[in-house]
DRENFIBA-227205 format. One line per 10 residues: number of its first residue (from 1); their letters; for each residue x, z, y of C-alpha. Coordinates in steps of 0.02 Angstrom, whole numbers. Layout:
<atoms>
NUM = A = X:Z:Y; ... $
</atoms>
This chain:
<atoms>
1 = MKTFLMYKDR = 4469:6844:4759; 4494:6993:4875; 4451:7170:4848; 4445:7225:5038; 4425:7420:4981; 4540:7482:5124; 4518:7361:5266; 4356:7239:5304; 4468:7090:5320; 4640:7127:5248 $
11 = DFDLQCKLPV = 4738:7183:5111; 4825:7363:5119; 5011:7333:5133; 5103:7449:5010; 5260:7387:5111; 5207:7450:5291; 5329:7546:5381; 5286:7730:5410; 5302:7808:5569; 5476:7875:5618 $
21 = NEQSLTQDLE = 5457:8046:5604; 5392:8029:5429; 5537:8160:5350; 5472:8307:5486; 5274:8278:5453; 5321:8276:5269; 5431:8439:5292; 5319:8538:5429; 5150:8501:5351; 5220:8520:5170 $
31 = LNTLFDAMAL = 5139:8344:5128; 5217:8325:4967; 5098:8464:4899; 4965:8362:4931; 5022:8202:4876; 5073:8296:4704; 4886:8351:4699; 4814:8158:4739; 4943:8107:4596; 4926:8224:4453 $
41 = GDKFLFEVAK = 5120:8158:4397; 5070:7977:4424; 5226:7893:4525; 5118:7751:4585; 4987:7869:4647; 5099:7956:4736; 5170:7818:4833; 4995:7742:4885; 4947:7926:4947; 5090:7934:5049 $
51 = KAVLAGLNDL = 5076:7761:5119; 4891:7792:5164; 4899:7962:5235; 5054:7936:5345; 5015:7757:5390; 4860:7835:5446; 4716:7724:5556; 4669:7738:5746; 4519:7626:5722; 4360:7707:5708 $
61 = NTILYRQNIL = 4255:7581:5613; 4403:7568:5478; 4398:7766:5461; 4212:7755:5437; 4224:7598:5313; 4348:7699:5195; 4240:7851:5205; 4092:7768:5152; 4175:7700:5005; 4248:7859:4973 $
71 = KDCLKNPSIV = 4065:7940:4960; 4032:7797:4825; 4174:7856:4739; 4129:8033:4734; 3951:8002:4685; 4005:7885:4536; 4183:7953:4498; 4179:7895:4319; 4132:7700:4361; 4266:7693:4493 $
81 = RDIYGIAVEL = 4406:7769:4368; 4338:7638:4239; 4354:7492:4367; 4541:7569:4402; 4556:7562:4217; 4554:7393:4199; 4689:7366:4326; 4796:7481:4242; 4766:7398:4074; 4841:7241:4131 $
91 = IEYKKKHYFG = 5003:7335:4195; 5010:7436:4030; 4990:7241:3932; 5112:7168:4037; 5249:7298:4010; 5237:7274:3821; 5248:7084:3829; 5350:6960:3898; 5271:6817:4003; 5377:6655:4026 $
101 = IFSRYPGSVL = 5287:6615:4189; 5465:6609:4290; 5549:6503:4159; 5617:6322:4205; 5530:6234:4049; 5352:6179:4090; 5310:6198:3897; 5358:6393:3915; 5262:6402:4081; 5117:6327:4004 $
111 = YSSIEMMQVF = 5114:6437:3856; 5129:6600:3950; 5008:6551:4071; 4880:6511:3935; 4912:6683:3863; 4910:6778:4034; 4741:6687:4071; 4660:6727:3904; 4707:6919:3947; 4628:6897:4121 $
121 = VGLLAKLKNI = 4469:6833:4069; 4463:6990:3953; 4492:7099:4106; 4371:6997:4225; 4233:6991:4096; 4249:7192:4088; 4247:7198:4268; 4088:7093:4273; 3999:7205:4154; 4018:7353:4243 $
131 = TDEHADKFES = 3966:7254:4406; 3800:7198:4324; 3761:7374:4260; 3827:7504:4394; 3824:7381:4560; 3657:7455:4619; 3742:7635:4613; 3846:7591:4756; 3791:7576:4954; 3950:7565:5039 $
141 = EGFTAFFAMI = 3975:7405:5143; 4161:7377:5049; 4081:7404:4858; 3931:7317:4911; 4051:7164:4963; 4162:7196:4805; 4018:7181:4685; 3947:7033:4795; 4108:6945:4772; 4136:6991:4586 $
151 = RKELDDEYFA = 3928:6909:4554; 3975:6746:4639; 4146:6715:4568; 4140:6761:4397; 3970:6700:4335; 3933:6630:4170; 3987:6454:4202; 4156:6523:4266; 4197:6594:4095; 4120:6435:3997 $
161 = VIQNHLRELK = 4239:6323:4127; 4391:6430:4094; 4378:6444:3910; 4355:6272:3877; 4506:6201:3998; 4611:6351:3906; 4564:6280:3726; 4613:6102:3798; 4778:6156:3879; 4836:6211:3707 $
171 = FRDGVLISAE = 4847:6016:3650; 4812:6054:3473; 4795:5879:3445; 4948:5817:3549; 4974:5777:3737; 4925:5604:3804; 5041:5540:3940; 5047:5384:4027; 5211:5326:4118; 5274:5183:4217 $
181 = LRKGNEGDNY = 5460:5092:4169; 5585:5074:4317; 5733:4973:4325; 5831:4982:4165; 5673:5034:4077; 5675:5223:4140; 5515:5313:4126; 5428:5356:4299; 5256:5412:4364; 5217:5534:4203 $
191 = ILRKPQDKKQ = 5050:5574:4208; 4943:5691:4086; 4795:5609:4031; 4619:5668:3951; 4602:5653:3762; 4476:5539:3690; 4300:5620:3695; 4280:5688:3512; 4088:5687:3543; 4092:5490:3517 $
201 = SWIKRIFDKK = 4008:5488:3333; 4144:5441:3196; 4077:5270:3173; 4086:5223:3340; 4264:5284:3345; 4316:5195:3177; 4238:5018:3229; 4257:5011:3419; 4369:4889:3484; 4535:4979:3522 $
211 = PPVYSFYISN = 4672:4934:3650; 4839:4881:3564; 4947:5020:3534; 5132:5047:3474; 5199:5179:3377; 5359:5264:3333; 5401:5398:3224; 5538:5527:3229; 5637:5599:3096; 5632:5772:3062 $
221 = RDEYGARALS = 5827:5774:3068; 5837:5687:3216; 5884:5839:3347; 5904:5712:3482; 5745:5629:3479; 5667:5793:3457; 5736:5842:3619; 5685:5685:3705; 5509:5698:3649; 5511:5878:3710 $
231 = ELRDRGINLV = 5565:5814:3869; 5426:5684:3896; 5301:5809:3858; 5377:5942:3993; 5363:5782:4116; 5194:5759:4076; 5123:5941:4072; 5234:5990:4215; 5106:5982:4356; 4964:6069:4249 $
241 = ANALAQSADH = 5082:6211:4195; 5132:6227:4372; 4936:6236:4408; 4883:6360:4277; 5033:6480:4334; 4983:6467:4500; 4808:6510:4452; 4869:6655:4326; 4973:6718:4478; 4818:6726:4596 $
251 = INSFFNMLRT = 4725:6827:4467; 4869:6941:4436; 4877:6970:4622; 4691:7018:4638; 4720:7151:4492; 4874:7222:4580; 4786:7234:4727; 4628:7326:4643; 4747:7437:4576; 4835:7492:4744 $
261 = ELAFYIGCLN = 4675:7506:4837; 4567:7591:4720; 4730:7712:4696; 4708:7796:4867; 4511:7837:4805; 4572:7890:4633; 4693:8009:4721; 4551:8088:4838; 4452:8094:4674; 4599:8197:4597 $
271 = LYEQLAQMGE = 4613:8305:4750; 4414:8330:4762; 4424:8393:4578; 4547:8525:4601; 4478:8591:4766; 4294:8604:4693; 4367:8705:4543; 4433:8847:4652; 4265:8836:4758; 4338:8763:4923 $
281 = PISFPLPVAF = 4229:8654:5021; 4263:8482:5098; 4164:8384:5243; 4177:8206:5294; 4240:8218:5471; 4173:8143:5620; 4309:8042:5729; 4276:8004:5899; 4377:7894:6023; 4548:7915:6115 $
291 = GERRHSFKGL = 4458:7946:6276; 4352:8109:6213; 4444:8255:6197; 4361:8336:6023; 4435:8466:5922; 4298:8565:5833; 4275:8644:5663; 4189:8764:5538; 4287:8859:5401; 4437:8733:5411 $
301 = YDVCLTLTMK = 4590:8777:5291; 4769:8730:5250; 4740:8613:5099; 4903:8641:5034; 4921:8832:5042; 4762:8830:4927; 4841:8703:4809; 5000:8820:4797; 4910:8987:4759; 4758:8908:4662 $
311 = QKIVGNSVNA = 4633:9006:4746; 4516:9010:4888; 4582:9058:5051; 4533:9099:5230; 4466:8963:5337; 4438:8967:5534; 4328:8904:5656; 4358:8848:5823; 4283:8753:5972; 4432:8660:6065 $
321 = DNKDLVIITG = 4312:8512:6134; 4368:8440:6303; 4533:8532:6274; 4722:8480:6304; 4802:8616:6255; 4782:8761:6123; 4904:8910:6129; 4897:9028:5969; 4986:9188:5999; 4961:9352:5890 $
331 = ANQGGKSTFL = 5026:9460:5751; 5179:9412:5643; 5107:9338:5463; 4947:9328:5548; 4907:9166:5481; 4967:9058:5647; 5096:8954:5559; 4961:8920:5421; 4820:8878:5567; 4939:8755:5639 $
341 = RSIGLSQLMM = 4973:8677:5475; 4784:8649:5432; 4767:8565:5591; 4904:8430:5570; 4839:8392:5398; 4652:8380:5435; 4697:8255:5576; 4804:8150:5457; 4669:8158:5329; 4530:8111:5440 $
351 = QCGMFVPAES = 4630:7968:5520; 4663:7893:5339; 4489:7881:5294; 4487:8050:5186; 4366:8200:5183; 4457:8355:5258; 4462:8538:5200; 4329:8607:5303; 4140:8644:5314; 4131:8529:5468 $
361 = FCSNVCDGLF = 4271:8432:5573; 4252:8334:5725; 4394:8275:5814; 4471:8129:5932; 4587:7996:5833; 4762:8011:5893; 4888:7864:5928; 5026:7987:5842; 5058:8147:5772; 5232:8241:5800 $
371 = THYKREEDIT = 5290:8420:5743; 5414:8533:5833; 5438:8671:5710; 5580:8803:5709; 5729:8751:5581; 5862:8853:5493; 6023:8874:5586; 6150:8725:5551; 6246:8762:5414; 6376:8626:5484 $
381 = MKSGKLDEEL = 6403:8727:5652; 6387:8547:5747; 6267:8634:5867; 6174:8787:5920; 5995:8812:5885; 5931:8776:6062; 6034:8624:6058; 5953:8553:5893; 5785:8602:5968; 5818:8499:6124 $
391 = SRMSDIVNNI = 5893:8354:6024; 5729:8335:5920; 5610:8354:6065; 5703:8196:6143; 5680:8103:5990; 5489:8142:6005; 5481:8111:6183; 5572:7943:6144; 5436:7877:6004; 5264:7969:6074 $
401 = TPNSMVLFNE = 5136:7888:6176; 4981:7935:6275; 4840:7980:6179; 4957:8079:6037; 4954:8258:5967; 5100:8386:5951; 5109:8521:5858; 5235:8666:5905; 5286:8804:5803; 5391:8942:5883 $
411 = SFAATNEKEG = 5481:8822:5988; 5637:8858:6107; 5634:9033:6031; 5833:9021:6011; 5866:9065:6196; 5810:9227:6285; 5624:9226:6331; 5642:9181:6519; 5727:9044:6482; 5642:8971:6323 $
421 = SEIARQIICA = 5469:9009:6423; 5536:8894:6554; 5587:8760:6446; 5420:8751:6358; 5326:8764:6523; 5405:8602:6583; 5390:8507:6424; 5208:8547:6394; 5176:8521:6569; 5242:8342:6569 $
431 = LLEKRIKVFY = 5153:8309:6394; 4983:8365:6462; 5019:8240:6612; 5037:8089:6484; 4868:8147:6405; 4966:8220:6245; 4859:8341:6146; 4980:8511:6113; 4942:8640:5992; 5072:8775:6013 $
441 = VTHLYKFAHD = 5106:8924:5914; 5214:9049:6001; 5294:9233:6016; 5352:9185:6211; 5230:9292:6287; 5281:9244:6466; 5263:9064:6426; 5085:9101:6345; 5008:9210:6488; 5082:9099:6641 $
451 = FYNKKMESAV = 4971:8960:6569; 4834:9088:6524; 4837:9159:6709; 4818:8977:6771; 4627:8980:6731; 4652:8797:6659; 4484:8714:6611; 4575:8602:6477; 4666:8745:6381; 4603:8870:6250 $
461 = FLRAERKTDG = 4698:9035:6184; 4677:9078:6015; 4754:9236:5917; 4793:9301:5752; 4664:9428:5702; 4732:9613:5672; 4631:9772:5608; 4664:9921:5691; 4775:9983:5548; 4882:9843:5555 $
471 = GRTFRIIEGE = 4803:9749:5419; 4795:9558:5451; 4626:9469:5424; 4714:9290:5427; 4573:9219:5544; 4615:9144:5718; 4497:9208:5858; 4501:9174:6049; 4603:9301:6130; 4719:9335:6279 $
481 = PLQTSYGEDL = 4905:9326:6235; 4974:9510:6207; 5153:9564:6242; 5177:9612:6065; 5184:9524:5897; 5153:9690:5803; 5321:9672:5723; 5310:9864:5694; 5178:9833:5560; 5309:9752:5453 $
491 = YNRIFGTDNA = 5430:9869:5473; 5303:10005:5421; 5246:9909:5261; 5429:9873:5218; 5520:10032:5258; 5376:10158:5291; 5355:10327:5192; 5273:10266:5046; 5418:10154:5005; 5535:10300:5018 $
</atoms>
């Protein structure tokens, strides 16, 4: 049995490798805030959320496949949580009970396998009941196939056969084994035999001719005899014990994968419920292929800032379709970095099949997402800030591929403006030649204005909005780069006459 709730044709690999820049993405986009909101303190949910979001997808069909499953989850949250609860119930049961499936003694393996299978049958019955009652409420391809598999594999006949086998395997009337004698009267070719049919009438059982038998009894005090008899029994039941253990392991794997794949959607439900409480909108994005250049949205906000502040925040609307370069300038503390973070978060959320924090969102998928943010001074004094920035840029270049996206946040400002602008210009031109989408937040006026003067059709220039009185709206609008970042506004706010 397969769940296939993350991919159409394969299981989700919780051991998959994360991108080489995982730490930078996590730090720069504050991803742990997102993962914490999805996990709500559950370490397993946190791990699944982290792997799913950072591993991402670049296949449109799989992204839409997950989106449709998530839409079903949002429509039927209690049912999905009940299904997830069945898988969690097994995990909790296993924590409290020891199973000797990995024992070297066939008898112990058989006993533990029977006990596990009894638990599995009860959980499978719960899953079958949910399927019978609620399957028609789900419309996605993933859930439709999942429930169809449950109905096909877990019919009434299946449960009857399983229960019958488990009763027989308890061997309440003893174990019937055949064997052959080798040289020296050593036993060989031990085979477990089906016991006599009890449906036969008692009269027939008494008067029917029976083959000759030879019997012997072992004294209760004969420890060596009892041990030898136990070894004979283990040889006879060895194959059936292994077969039942494999069956139990198969069902156990099914429940583990069900828990793993549903954990992603449970995390999405947790996040959605928190955003809904704050009145923040969400939407399912429209992903498009690599070849197109699409990036347009309405009401996009930084989901991590919302989760941190526990309130609704300002969203932004931008149309950057057919653009490879987006340069963002404007007033200090005007929301530029927050806007840039919302770009990265929404791209990751879209490419793992989630909803995005926006009223509407459309973007082309990218082959990789990279961030180059300013860092604090190196306290070890092994390198200067510019050397450190260039070193990180070199790492990005070594791993980036065409159709990727890079987010720059005040990069190369550690030197004078002329030098920093020239470094930035050369790097951006090289990236654009390789068809890499760039979002760049900067205070380097020369760098920004030089690109503005080129009148490039593939570039758009945004600016953090500032009121005439110096107030910040935290909205990002289209606008020509300005020579000032209005740092005096901050000075006046902190050291103005009102604070004297």
